[in-house]
VEXBA-265711 format. One line per field, with one value per residue (C-alpha): residue number from 1; residue in one letter; x, y, z. Coordinates in Angstrom, 2 decimals. Each point is the difference from the previous one (the first is absolute). Example, Ala and Ser with C-alpha at 12.3 -4.5 7.8 and 13.67 -1.06 7.14 Angstrom:
2
num = (1:2)
residuo = (a:s)
x = (12.30:1.37)
y = (-4.50:3.44)
z = (7.80:-0.66)
END
This chain:
88
num = (1:2:3:4:5:6:7:8:9:10:11:12:13:14:15:16:17:18:19:20:21:22:23:24:25:26:27:28:29:30:31:32:33:34:35:36:37:38:39:40:41:42:43:44:45:46:47:48:49:50:51:52:53:54:55:56:57:58:59:60:61:62:63:64:65:66:67:68:69:70:71:72:73:74:75:76:77:78:79:80:81:82:83:84:85:86:87:88)
residuo = (m:v:g:i:i:s:r:a:g:r:y:g:a:g:t:f:a:h:v:e:i:a:l:s:f:a:y:w:l:e:p:e:f:q:v:y:f:l:k:e:f:n:r:l:k:k:e:e:a:t:l:i:e:n:g:r:k:w:a:f:e:k:l:l:r:g:a:e:e:f:t:a:v:a:k:f:g:l:e:e:v:l:r:k:d:e:e:e)
x = (-0.09:1.39:1.00:0.03:3.14:0.39:3.36:0.81:2.86:1.10:1.14:-1.79:-2.99:-3.54:-2.77:0.68:-2.49:0.20:-1.38:-3.10:-0.94:0.85:-2.48:-2.85:0.50:-0.02:-3.23:-1.60:0.66:-0.79:-2.24:0.50:3.60:-0.70:-1.88:2.67:2.83:-1.84:-0.60:3.44:1.25:-2.14:1.37:3.52:-0.61:-1.45:2.85:2.34:-1.55:0.08:3.76:0.58:-1.85:1.79:3.48:-1.08:-0.61:3.13:2.00:-1.76:0.84:3.56:0.38:-1.12:2.22:2.78:-1.22:-0.04:3.51:1.24:-1.38:1.60:3.27:-0.41:-0.95:3.21:1.98:-1.39:0.55:3.69:0.39:-1.33:1.97:3.46:-1.19:-0.28:3.44:1.42)
y = (-0.22:3.71:2.11:-2.88:-1.62:-3.23:-1.27:-3.24:-0.38:1.02:3.73:2.28:-2.28:1.00:1.30:3.59:2.17:3.17:2.70:0.65:-3.88:0.08:2.62:-1.45:-3.06:1.95:1.78:-3.31:-1.61:3.08:3.01:1.97:-0.16:1.60:2.90:0.53:-0.11:2.46:2.57:-0.23:0.18:3.17:1.71:-0.68:1.44:3.41:0.07:-0.45:2.66:2.49:-0.78:0.64:3.32:0.98:-0.79:1.95:2.88:-0.43:-0.33:3.17:1.94:-1.16:1.28:3.27:0.31:-1.02:2.68:2.46:-0.88:0.19:3.54:1.13:-1.36:1.24:3.49:0.00:-0.94:2.86:2.50:-1.17:0.14:3.68:0.85:-1.49:2.04:3.39:-0.87:-0.14)
z = (-0.01:-0.77:2.91:2.48:0.90:2.19:1.31:1.83:2.47:3.28:-0.53:-2.07:-0.42:-0.34:-2.43:-1.04:-1.97:-1.88:2.30:-2.00:0.17:3.64:0.72:-2.20:2.05:3.33:-1.18:-0.87:3.39:2.31:-1.85:3.20:-0.78:-3.54:1.72:2.63:-2.72:-2.31:2.74:1.17:-3.66:-0.55:3.29:-1.10:-3.49:1.73:2.17:-2.71:-2.16:3.03:0.34:-3.63:0.05:3.08:-1.70:-3.09:2.48:1.75:-3.42:-1.21:3.04:-0.19:-3.53:1.02:2.87:-2.41:-2.16:2.74:0.91:-3.56:-0.45:3.11:-1.04:-3.51:1.56:2.16:-2.74:-2.23:2.66:0.27:-3.58:-0.09:2.85:-1.75:-3.24:2.07:1.65:-3.37)
END
């Protein structure tokens, strides 16, 4: 059968299935598990989306801080260049 592997022996023995096949089997065995699993999966996806959104905000704020620092350094450099021009 595709997606299921059985191994005999002392070490590494057992029956292994692709995660989707294993979940389908678990859903069949215990329908309450399916409800629990889907609720938990949805909760985790929402949490992941929140973390991603917060990460985007953080990255944008970091980019703005970097631009502000660059502007301050550029301004200081420009003032330095203008001062040297005046000295010459």
